[in-house]
C-alpha positions as CSV (number, residue, x, y, z in Angstrom):
1,X,8.8,12.8,-2.3
2,X,7.8,14.4,1.0
3,X,4.2,13.9,0.1
4,X,4.7,10.1,0.2
5,X,4.1,8.4,3.6
6,X,6.8,6.3,5.3
7,X,4.3,3.4,5.1
8,X,1.4,2.9,2.8
9,X,-1.4,1.9,5.1
10,X,-3.6,0.6,2.4
11,X,-0.9,-1.7,1.0
12,X,-0.1,-2.9,4.5
13,X,-3.8,-3.7,5.2
14,X,-3.9,-5.8,2.1
15,X,-0.7,-7.6,3.0
16,X,-1.9,-8.3,6.4
17,X,-5.1,-9.7,5.1
18,X,-3.2,-12.1,2.8
19,X,-0.4,-13.0,5.3
20,X,-2.6,-13.1,8.4
21,X,-0.5,-14.5,11.3
22,X,2.7,-14.4,9.2
23,X,2.5,-10.6,8.7
24,X,5.0,-9.9,11.6
25,X,7.4,-12.5,10.2
26,X,7.2,-10.9,6.8
27,X,7.9,-7.5,8.3
28,X,10.9,-8.7,10.3
29,X,12.3,-10.6,7.3
30,X,12.0,-7.4,5.2
31,X,13.8,-5.3,7.9
32,X,16.6,-7.8,8.2
33,X,17.0,-8.2,4.5
34,X,16.9,-4.4,4.1
35,X,19.8,-4.0,6.6
36,X,21.9,-6.3,4.4
37,X,20.9,-4.5,1.2
38,X,22.0,-1.2,2.7
39,X,25.3,-2.7,3.6
40,X,25.6,-4.1,0.1
41,X,24.9,-0.7,-1.4
42,X,27.5,0.9,0.8
43,X,30.1,-1.7,-0.1
44,X,29.3,-1.5,-3.9
45,X,29.6,2.3,-3.7
46,X,32.9,2.1,-1.8
47,X,34.3,-0.5,-4.3
48,X,33.1,1.6,-7.3
49,X,31.0,-1.4,-8.5
50,X,28.2,0.4,-10.4
51,X,26.8,-2.9,-11.6
52,X,26.4,-4.4,-8.2
53,X,25.1,-1.1,-6.8
54,X,22.4,-1.0,-9.6
55,X,21.3,-4.6,-9.0
56,X,21.1,-4.2,-5.3
57,X,19.2,-0.8,-5.5
58,X,16.8,-2.4,-8.0
59,X,16.1,-5.4,-5.8
60,X,15.8,-3.1,-2.7
61,X,13.3,-0.9,-4.6
62,X,11.1,-3.8,-5.4
63,X,11.0,-5.1,-1.8
64,X,10.2,-1.6,-0.5
65,X,7.3,-1.2,-2.9
66,X,6.0,-4.6,-2.2
67,X,6.0,-4.1,1.6
68,X,4.5,-0.7,1.4
69,X,7.4,1.7,2.0
70,X,7.0,4.2,-0.9
71,X,9.5,6.9,0.2
72,X,12.2,4.3,0.6
73,X,11.3,2.7,-2.7
74,X,11.6,6.1,-4.4
75,X,15.0,6.7,-2.9
76,X,16.1,3.2,-4.1
77,X,14.8,4.1,-7.6
78,X,17.0,7.2,-7.6
79,X,20.0,5.1,-6.4
80,X,19.3,2.6,-9.1
81,X,19.4,5.3,-11.7
82,X,22.6,6.7,-10.3
83,X,24.2,3.3,-10.6
84,X,22.9,2.8,-14.2
85,X,24.4,6.2,-15.1
86,X,27.7,5.2,-13.4
87,X,27.4,8.2,-11.0
88,X,28.6,6.5,-7.8
89,X,30.4,9.7,-6.8
90,X,26.9,11.2,-6.3
91,X,25.5,8.5,-4.0
92,X,26.9,9.3,-0.5
93,X,24.1,11.8,0.3
94,X,21.6,9.4,-1.3
95,X,22.9,6.5,0.8
96,X,22.5,8.7,3.9
97,X,18.9,9.5,2.9
98,X,18.2,5.8,2.4
99,X,19.6,5.0,5.9
100,X,17.6,7.8,7.5
101,X,14.3,6.7,5.7
102,X,15.0,3.1,6.6
103,X,15.2,4.1,10.3
104,X,11.9,5.9,9.9
105,X,10.3,2.8,8.2
106,X,11.8,0.5,10.9
107,X,10.3,2.7,13.7
108,X,7.0,2.8,11.9
109,X,6.9,-0.9,11.5
110,X,7.8,-1.5,15.1
111,X,5.0,0.8,16.2
112,X,2.6,-1.0,13.9
113,X,3.6,-4.5,15.2
114,X,3.4,-3.3,18.8
115,X,-0.2,-2.2,18.2
116,X,-0.8,-5.8,17.2
117,X,-3.7,-4.8,15.0
118,X,-1.9,-4.0,11.8
119,X,-2.7,-0.8,9.8
120,X,-5.5,1.4,11.0
């Protein structure tokens, strides 16, 4: 997974072309929704609710892939599988990795938006 970038520049360039002036809004919405999804994953894991954990991880995976965050999407795929296999006892380090990668993605998106030009 380390060979995957935090952000997929090619996917982001395509998104920016499509979204034009709404690209920043899309990114901010993704970041806000992602925070909520991480909280939902933590709660589902703490509650032992594998079903909810799996659904949230699946949804989060899709949004990560769509926005161009491949590492985070892969971590969510792994989390989704852990939920499907009812292995919630194995997810604390995975949730920590998701949180760490989300911070990296958030920082990368903020740098990208600060440049004002989108992906290079």
